[in-house]
N, C-alpha and C positions, 0 to 999 in steps of 0.2 A: 525259426520258431520262437514264439514269445515264451518267456520264462514265467515262473509262478507270479500270479497276481498282477499282470501287467495289462490286462485287457478289460475293456468295458464294451458291451454290446448295446448300441443304441437302436431302437426300433421306432419306425414311423408307421402306425397303425391307421390306415385310411379306410374309407368306406368301400372301396373297390380293390385296393391293392395294399400291400404292406412290404416294407423294406427293413432289413436288419444290417447294420454296419458293425463289424468287429474293429475297434480302433485302440491303438496303443497309447502310451503316456504322452507321446509327442503329437497326438492327433493324427497319426498316419493311419490311413484306412487299409487294413490288412485283408479284409474280404468283404464282399457284398452279397446278401441273400435277398432274393426277391420272390414274391408269391402273390397270388390273388386272394383277396379277402372273401371267403366263402359267404354267400348271401343266404339269409333266413335260417341259420343254425343256432343252436343254443350257445350261450356264452362259454360253457365248458368246452364245446367242440372247437370254437375258434381259438380259445386260450391254448388248447393242445396244439393247434396249427402254429400259433406264435412260438410256442416252445420248440417245435420241430424246426422252424425257420432259424431260431436262435442257434440251435445246435449245429445246423448246416453252416452258418456263418462261422461258428467257432471251428469247426472241422476244416472248412476252406482256408481259415487263417493259420492252419498247421499247429493248433494247440488244442488243449483239453479243457474241459469244463472247470477243472480245479485252477486254471489260470485266469478265470474270469473273476473280477472284482465285484461287478454288478451288471445287472441288466436294467436299462432305463427305457421307458416307453412314452411317447406322445400319443394320446388317444383322443378321438373326436368327442366334443361336448365337455361340459363341466365335470371337474374331477376334484375329489377330496384328497388333496396331496398327502396330508398327515396320515390318512388311513389307507391310501392307494386304492380308493374306491371310485369307479367311473359312475358319476351319479345319473348321467342320461347321455346316450349317444343314439340319436334318432336314426342315423344311417345304418346302425348295427342292430337296432332294436333293443338296446340295452338299458336297464335301470338298475341303479345301485349294485353294480357288479364289482366284487372285491378282486380286481385284476391282479394287484400286487401279491396279496397273500396266495391266491390260486396258482399264479406263475412261479412263486417262490417254492411252492410245494412240489412243482414239477421239475424245477431246475436245481434247487438247493443253493441258490445264490441270492443276495439282496436284490430286490426289485423296486424301482422308483417309477411313479406314474404322475404325468401332469397332462394338461390339455395340449393337443398337438400343435396348435398355433403358438401357444406360449413357448414350447420348446423350439419350434422354428424361429421364433423371435430371438430366443437366447442364442441359438446357433449363429444367426446373422450378427448379433450383437457381439458375440465373443470371437468369432472366426471369419466373419464376412463383411457385409456392407455397413455394419454398424460399429465396427471396431473404434474404440476411444471415444464413443459418444456416450454421454450419461443420460440424456433425455431422448428416447427413441420410441416409436411406434411401428410395429410390423403389421402389415395387412397382407394376408395370403388369400389368393383367389383360385379356387379350384372347384370341386364338387359342391363346396360351400364357400362362404367367406367368413374368415375369422381374423382376430387381431391379438397382438400381445403388446403389453406396455412395459417399458423399461424406464424407471425413474430413480435418479440418484445412482444410477449404475446397476439397479437391482430390479428384478421382476416384481411388478406390482400385481397382486392377486385379488385385492379387494376384500370386503368382509366376509364374502361367501365363497371366494376362489373363482368368481365368475367374471372378473374384470377382463375387458378386451373383447367382449362379444360384439364387435362392431358390425358384423354381417346383419344383425338385427336392428340396425339404425334405420329409422323410418326416413326415406328420402322421397317417397311419393305416396301419400296417405291412401289413395284409392288404387294403388298399384296391384300387380298380380299376387297370388298367394305364395308366400315363402314356404320353405320346407317345414318350418315350425307350425304352419297353419294360419299364420297372421298375414295381413296384407301390407304392402308398402315398403317392406324391408329391402335393403340393397341387395341381399343375397338372392331375393326373387327377381331381380332385375339385371344383375351383373355377373352372376356366377356362371361357370361353364354350362350347367343344365339350363339356366335361364336363356343364355345365348342360343343354345340348341333349340329350345322351345320356340324362340323368336324366328329362327331360320326356317324351321319346319312349318310354322304358321304362315310364313311369307310364301313359301313354295306351294302350300295347300291353296293359298288364295290366288295362285297363278303367276307369281313372280318367277323369273328365270334365274337359276342359281347352278353353279357347278358342284355344289356340295353333294347332292345325291349321287352324282357321277363319281366324285372322289371316294365317297363311302363305299360305293359298289367296287371301285378298283382295289380298295384296300381291305374289302371284306369286313367292314365295320357297320355296326348298328348305331353308334353314338359318336358325336363330334368330340374330338380330342383336340389338344393344343396343336399337334402336328397337322391335323386337318384344317384348323383355322388358318394356320400359316400357309398351307398349300392353297386354300381358296383365295387368300389375300394375295398370293403370288400370282394367281390368275386373274387378279383384279375383279373378283366377283362382287357386284354391286350390293347383293343382299348381305353378304358377310361383312363388307365394309361398313354398311349402315348399322347392322347389329353391334358390331364392335364399337363403333363410335358412340352409340347409345349407352353401351355398358361403361365405356370410359367416362361419359358425361356423369353418370350416377356415382361412379367411383370417385370422380373429382369432387362431387358434393360430399361424399363421405370423408374424404381426406381433408377437406376444408373444415367439416365439423370437428374432426380429430384435432386439427391444428388450433382451431378456435378455443377448444375446451382444454387441451393438454399443453399447448405450447411447446412441442418437441423441437429438438435440434434437427432431427431427421426422420423421415417416414420411409420405410423400406417396403417396397411392393414385391411380394414373392408369390410362388405357385407356378404351375405348369405354363400358363400362357405368358406370364412375365419372363420365365426362363426361356421360352421360345422366341418371343418377339422383342425382349429387352426394351431399348429406348423407344421403339416404334409403339410399344404398348403404353409405357410409362409417360412418355412425352405429353400426349394429349390429356392424361389424367392430371398431370402437373399444370397444364394450361387451364383446364376447366376448374380446378381447384383455386387457382389464383383469382377467378372471378367472384369467389364466395368468401375469401378471407375477411375477417372482421377488421383486421389491422394491416395496413399497406406494408408495413415493415416486415410482416411475416412472409410476404411473397419474395422478399429479398433474402431473408435469413434462413428460412426453413429449406432443407434439402429433401427432395422427393426422388428417390433413386430405386433402380431395380436391385433386387437381391443378387448376391454373387455366388451362393452356395448351391443354387439350383434345387434339384430333386434331393440333394442330401442334406438340406437345411434342418428338417425335422429330425432325422436320425442322429446328425451331429449335435444338434441342440440337445437331444436326449442324453448324449454323453456328457455335455456340459452340466446339465441338470444333476445327473448323478454325482459328478464331482462336487458340486455345491452342496448337495443335501448330505452326502456321506463323508465329506471332507477328505476326498481322495486326491 
């Protein structure tokens, strides 16, 4: 059992699911809490769900709330870190939600909030694939596509806290509509929902694919990273084509990132990268190489899969809390 004030709870708040890790001072995970993110509910209802998940993780860790130094959350969308306000989270239907203060009122402990991909990047930088690198960009692919920027060894937030929104980089001007409502963004071309849409469109057009069969076998309505992997294992031509197209646009994105920011390393994270590893990242690396402005970039920059997997966001939230609260 953890003694007084030794635990930080890191929360990864996603559009469809959320995870809470109770972590000790040596970054040992004491307990993991998981839950689905309820859809279409008022912010206060979801915040109560987050509080309940945090309490479950604390209980499972064998400690009490008074042993918790802080709760730290990675939330989707732009965040005002100084005020703990989620400015906009399209997947949650949130605008200007005071997440930190509302959750503090429920738990009675300090709460820190930042963008989910920022904290995922912090996690990989401090504890994963980005260790000992001072110039790094994280690109996380899932329900959306987001990025985080580490420069000089520190997270770069930008003038409004919105830096790193790489998913809204235009890579095909007349491309499909993104979740933000605009066209041509890489998120609308290479995110998991974008891949799902492309697969279903191909099937509707008469292409043969094992994906509907796999979905039926597993009782699923939506394509997940595990279903992508299963379809590839069966050499499904539709999934192979859709994945390669997504990797192509992600390669263009990574090239743009490298050309603008000149990082030492680009870490590719998210569920698909966790499932497929080098099979996913290798083609992204190859396509990126075709668009580098400087030939030396292809030799020097490292484009690698993340190593923290699904825990990157929650562990990064723990790192965030330590940085902001000097723990």
